[in-house]
C-alpha positions, 0 to 999 in steps of 0.5 A: 610336378611338385615332390609327392608328400604321401600315397592313398592306400591301394596306390603303388608308392615304391619300387626297388630293385633286388640284385645280387650285386646292387652297387654294379646294378646302381651303375647301370641305372646311373648310366641309363637314367642319369640316377644318382645312387646312395648306399647306407653304411650301416651294417644293419641296413644290409646293403640297401641303397636309394636312387634320386632323381633332381635330388628326390627319391625315386627307387631303391636298390638291395640285395637279393633275399636269398640263394636262387632268388631271382633279380627283380624289380618289386612293386610295393603298394601303400597300406595303413595296415600291413597285418590286415592286408596279410589276413586278407591276402590269406583269405583270398588264397594268396601267400605271405612270403615275408612279414610283415616287418617293421624296418627301423622307424622308416615303415612296415613291409610285407611280401605276398604272392597272389594265387599265380605266383606274382610277388608283390609288396605292401609298404605301411609308411613311417618316416619313409612313405615312398617316391618323392617323384613320380610320372616324370622322367625318370621315374616310375610311372606305372605298374602292371600285373602280367598274368595267365590267370586274369580272372583269378586276379580279378577276384584277388585284388579287389578283395586285398586292396578294394580295387576296382576292375575296368576294361580298357577299350580296344584291348584285352588290357585292364586298369586297377582303380581306387576311388575311380582313378587307374592306379595299375594295370593288368595284361593277359599273358599268352604264354609262360612269362620268363623263366617259366612263372605264370605272373609278375608285377612289371614296373614301368619307368618314364623316360623322355626317348624310349629308343635312345634308352633302349639303345643305351641300355643294350650297349651297357649289357641289357637285353631288349625283351620287347622292341619299342612300340607305340601304345596308347600311353606312349612309345614303350619297350621292355628290358632285362638288366645286366642280371636279368631283372625286367622293367619297362620304359615309356616316353609318355605322351603329352596329357591332353 
């Protein structure tokens, strides 16, 4: 697949990891995914780094934003105007946690929480537009909201991003659509999520062999949260890295 050159507003465009030890986390993901990590040495960069696969940007990594903040993989959604998204988040009953704030000449970001407490980000591109590779091993392939309040989410996210919601046949899952095309998903949570949370965004990474990645990750200190199982999109599992950040890995079925 050719490298991406941009993202339509409303489409997830970037994922990064907040970690109490970004370099140790980087070493873990280099081992299980084969990524190459690089860190900006400039003090003003705050220890932020990026991951590359085959020379293309696929994700980021940086320190947690403050004491007590849990490690997490963060989902960024593309926008042409972060300020207007912040206004819509507040009007829809969400919370503005950070920003919008300009990040050098790279772009503008903001951090929000939906009414159930799930954190998500937006990215208004400058020099950096997002991941250059998606949907192929080893890069992001999906982002899904796990929530105890799916009906509230169906009211909130369409108001914020203009998304349409479509049920997936044969289950309770929902797809979020932009111009009729699925860009993200939602799964009802049957109970409290790890840490007692009511909702979270979960980043999914495409891999060639789900079971092999799960076994290697477990050897390197990860916890298997959901063992590999067959899903419509492919064989998938949920892991928590050695610091507790949850993520999913999926061996995607070939496109029909």
